[in-house]
Every structure is written in C-alpha cells, then in structure tokens.
C-alpha positions in Angstrom: 272.5 52.1 -104.9 269.2 50.2 -105.6 268.8 48.5 -107.8 265.5 47.6 -110.2 263.4 44.2 -108.6 263.9 41.2 -112.3 260.5 39.7 -111.9 260.0 36.5 -114.3 256.9 36.1 -116.3 254.6 32.6 -114.3 253.1 30.1 -117.0 250.1 30.3 -116.9 249.2 26.3 -118.1 250.6 23.7 -119.3 251.5 23.7 -123.1 250.2 20.1 -125.2 252.0 20.0 -128.0 250.8 16.2 -128.7 250.0 12.5 -126.9 252.7 9.7 -127.5 252.7 5.3 -126.4 255.7 5.9 -123.6 257.2 2.5 -125.1 258.1 4.8 -128.0 257.7 8.7 -127.0 261.5 10.1 -127.4 263.2 9.7 -123.6 264.8 12.5 -123.9 262.7 16.2 -125.6 266.6 18.2 -126.0 266.5 17.5 -129.8 262.8 19.2 -130.8 261.9 22.3 -130.9 262.6 25.4 -130.1 258.7 25.4 -128.4 256.0 27.3 -129.5 257.9 29.9 -125.9 261.0 30.6 -126.4 261.4 30.9 -122.8 260.0 28.1 -121.4 261.6 23.9 -122.5 260.0 20.8 -123.7 259.7 18.3 -121.5 257.8 15.0 -121.2 254.2 14.3 -118.5 253.6 10.2 -118.4 250.6 9.1 -117.2 249.4 5.2 -117.5 251.8 4.0 -120.6 250.9 7.1 -122.3 253.7 10.5 -122.6 252.4 14.1 -123.6 254.5 16.4 -124.1 254.1 19.7 -123.6 256.3 22.6 -122.7 255.3 26.0 -120.1 252.0 27.5 -121.4 253.1 32.0 -121.1 250.3 32.9 -122.2 246.4 31.0 -121.4 246.1 31.7 -125.2 247.7 31.9 -128.4 247.4 33.6 -131.8 247.2 32.0 -134.8 250.4 33.9 -136.3 252.4 31.7 -138.5 255.1 31.9 -136.4 253.2 30.2 -133.6 251.2 27.1 -136.0 254.9 26.5 -137.4 256.9 26.4 -134.1 253.4 24.3 -133.3 253.5 21.7 -136.1 257.4 21.5 -136.0 257.6 20.3 -133.1 254.2 17.8 -133.3 256.4 16.7 -137.2 259.7 15.8 -135.1 258.0 14.3 -132.2 255.9 12.0 -134.3 258.8 11.2 -136.4 259.7 9.3 -133.1 256.7 7.2 -134.0 252.9 7.1 -133.4 251.0 9.6 -131.7 248.1 12.1 -131.9 248.6 15.6 -132.5 246.6 18.1 -129.9 245.1 21.6 -132.2 247.1 24.5 -131.9 246.5 26.1 -129.1 245.7 24.0 -126.6 247.1 24.9 -123.5 246.3 22.8 -120.0 245.8 24.7 -115.9 249.0 22.3 -115.0 250.9 19.4 -115.6 248.6 17.3 -113.1 245.7 17.8 -115.2 247.5 16.5 -118.6 248.6 13.3 -116.2 244.8 13.5 -114.6 243.6 13.5 -119.0 246.0 11.1 -120.0 244.7 8.6 -116.9 241.0 9.4 -117.4 241.4 8.9 -121.2 243.9 6.5 -121.6 241.6 3.7 -123.2 240.2 6.7 -125.6 243.0 7.4 -126.6 245.2 4.1 -127.4 242.5 3.6 -128.9 242.8 6.3 -131.7 246.6 6.1 -132.0 245.7 2.8 -132.7 243.3 3.6 -135.4 245.9 6.4 -136.9 248.4 4.4 -137.0 250.7 4.4 -140.6 248.8 6.7 -141.4 248.9 10.4 -142.4 246.8 13.7 -143.0 247.1 14.8 -146.6 245.2 18.5 -147.1 244.0 19.6 -150.5 242.6 23.3 -151.4 241.4 24.3 -154.9 240.5 27.4 -155.6 238.8 28.8 -159.4 239.3 32.1 -161.2 235.1 33.0 -160.9 235.6 35.7 -163.6 236.5 32.6 -165.8 233.9 30.4 -164.2 231.0 33.6 -164.3 232.3 33.3 -168.8 231.5 29.4 -168.4 228.2 29.4 -166.9 226.5 32.0 -168.9 227.2 30.0 -171.8 226.4 26.9 -170.3 223.0 28.9 -170.0 221.6 30.7 -173.0 218.8 32.5 -170.7 220.8 34.5 -168.2 223.4 35.3 -171.3 219.6 36.9 -172.2 219.0 38.6 -169.4 223.4 39.2 -169.0 222.8 41.1 -172.6 219.4 42.7 -171.9 220.3 44.6 -169.5 223.6 45.7 -170.5 223.3 49.1 -172.1 220.0 49.5 -169.4 219.6 52.4 -166.2 220.7 50.6 -163.6 218.1 52.6 -161.8 215.3 51.6 -164.1 216.5 47.6 -163.7 217.7 47.2 -160.5 214.8 44.9 -159.8 216.0 43.1 -163.4 219.7 43.3 -162.0 219.5 41.7 -158.4 217.3 38.2 -159.8 220.1 37.6 -162.1 222.6 38.3 -159.5 220.1 35.7 -157.3 220.5 33.6 -159.8 224.1 33.6 -161.5 224.8 32.7 -157.4 222.8 30.0 -157.4 223.6 28.8 -160.9 228.0 29.2 -159.1 226.8 27.7 -155.8 225.7 24.6 -158.0 228.5 24.5 -160.0 230.9 24.9 -157.6 229.7 21.7 -155.6 229.6 19.3 -158.3 233.5 20.8 -158.3 234.1 18.8 -155.4 231.5 16.2 -156.2 233.9 15.1 -158.3 236.6 15.8 -156.9 235.5 13.8 -153.6 233.9 11.1 -155.7 237.7 10.6 -157.1 239.6 10.9 -153.3 237.1 9.7 -151.5 237.4 5.7 -152.3 241.6 5.9 -152.3 241.2 7.5 -148.4 240.5 5.3 -144.7 238.6 9.1 -143.1 237.8 12.8 -144.8 237.4 15.3 -143.3 236.1 18.5 -145.3 236.3 21.9 -144.2 234.2 25.1 -144.6 234.9 27.4 -147.5 237.7 30.3 -146.2 236.5 32.6 -149.5 233.9 32.9 -152.9 236.6 31.4 -154.5 237.7 28.2 -152.9 235.5 25.1 -154.2 237.0 22.2 -151.8 238.9 22.5 -148.7 239.2 19.0 -147.8 242.0 16.7 -145.1 242.2 12.7 -146.2 243.4 10.3 -143.7 245.3 8.6 -146.1 247.4 5.0 -145.8 251.0 5.8 -145.9 251.7 3.1 -148.4 248.6 4.2 -150.6 250.4 7.7 -150.5 251.9 7.5 -154.0 248.3 6.2 -155.4 246.4 8.8 -153.9 249.1 11.3 -155.5 248.8 10.2 -158.4 244.7 11.2 -158.1 245.5 14.5 -157.0 247.6 15.0 -160.4 245.9 13.5 -162.3 242.9 15.8 -161.6 244.9 18.9 -161.4 245.9 17.8 -165.5 242.5 16.9 -166.4 241.4 21.0 -164.7 244.4 23.1 -165.2 243.1 26.2 -166.6 239.8 26.1 -164.1 240.3 25.0 -161.3 243.8 25.8 -159.2 245.4 23.5 -156.8 247.3 23.7 -153.5 248.5 20.0 -152.2 250.2 19.5 -148.1 251.2 16.2 -147.1 251.9 14.0 -145.1 251.0 15.8 -142.3 249.9 14.5 -138.4 246.4 13.6 -138.4 245.2 16.9 -136.9 241.8 16.7 -138.7 241.6 13.0 -137.6 241.9 14.1 -133.5 238.5 15.2 -131.7 239.9 14.5 -128.4 240.6 17.9 -126.6 242.8 18.4 -123.4 240.1 20.8 -120.9 241.2 24.7 -121.4 242.8 26.5 -118.8 240.8 29.5 -117.6 242.1 32.8 -118.7 243.2 34.1 -115.0 241.8 38.0 -114.3 
C-alpha cells in the first residue's frame, strides 16, 4: 500500500527577538517562549561578545496579529529579565543564522553603545484620547464667532448654505487641531523632563490626542507614574489615558537587521 510522502516546511529565515551581551544572556533558552512559530525552538546565535535570541522563521513575513505580537513580546520580556537587552522590532527576519552572526560582528560597537545607553531604562507608552463631541462643544463655547456661524446655519437649507457649511467645517477642524496640539504640548511639557528620551508617534485616529513613548530611568518610574496620574486626574472627563509599561525599549532601538528576501 502506497504511503503519502510527508514533507516538512522549510524555514524561510531566522527570526530575531533581541540582542544581549553574551556574558549576561541566558545560557539556555528552554525556559523562554514559546516562540512565534510553535514548530520552532528558541536558540542563540553568538558573535563577538554578543548573543541574539532567535528561532527558525517559518514565514518571511508575519502578520501583526495579537497572537504573533504577543509571542514576540513575551520572549523579549522574559529574555530581558536576565539583564540588559536590545529588543528587535516585531517581524525581524534575517536570511539565516550566518546573517545574524555577521550583523552582531559588523554592528558590534553600535550595539554595545546602544545597550549601554539603555542600561537601567525602560519604555513607558502613553496614548491620550478625547471625546470629539465634547471637545467640539468646548471649542464652540470658547469661540463666539464659530458658535454664531453654527447657530445661523442650523435651520437653513443645506443646498443653499453649502459654502458656508464647508467654511464652518474647515474652521472647526482647524480649531480642533490647534487644541489637540496644545493639549499634547501641555502633557509633553510636564512629562518630557521626567524622561531621558521621547518618541512621539503617529496618531491612529481623530480621537487620539497623543501617542508617545518615553524612555525612563527605572529609579524614576514612581515619579513618572505620579505625574501621569496627576494629569489624568486633572483631565478626567475631558481626556482618556491609556498607559502601559514598563516595557522593553522597542521605540528607542533604531538598529535594524537586513531582512530576508521573500522566496518566489
């Protein structure tokens, strides 16, 4: 009786989680994980005093699903618990182990300097949102001219007042953007001095006021937390804060491993 030939999927590259000094890297990776691919195993690649925690990449690209991102972050978090480490961005796939080893050697000085700069520091992520309807009411209450324009158009036919409505919309949008920048600026003015570095990131939607990551000394975490809590209490009912951390300093690692080329 003929049997169906079993074929195993071949790795598409080497998935890289983080880079650490070999002296403090975990000697065994069995206690970490599981890796992003259930069929793979975590292992280390060493080069010139540095160690990368890796696993076989069964895909050249990974969808940013909650499961995939969660697996990546879990491995990085557990590895960095052993000591200083540079977290690689989600989805970092090198050509193979040799490419990772070459990266460790060629970028040795840059990597060591980055590890030194991030020593004893963590990332705190802050996302701030507002209720656009509430802020619109606030803007209208502060600007009598806009309020008068809106009232004058309330019962007028839309077709006959199209240009005026467009102008009103433009001015309201401009006022909201000015207020958003002002709100974000006030928050950053208070939190920025308590951080070593700031990475202001793109806004995801119209309700977002601020999307920022802060690099903070571990010894100053309580002071930073207190300031975030104080601002949140002051802005209760106006702004909503989503605050996460401490995290490995993803946003402050700009070193990138050359990606593996997709096959086919």
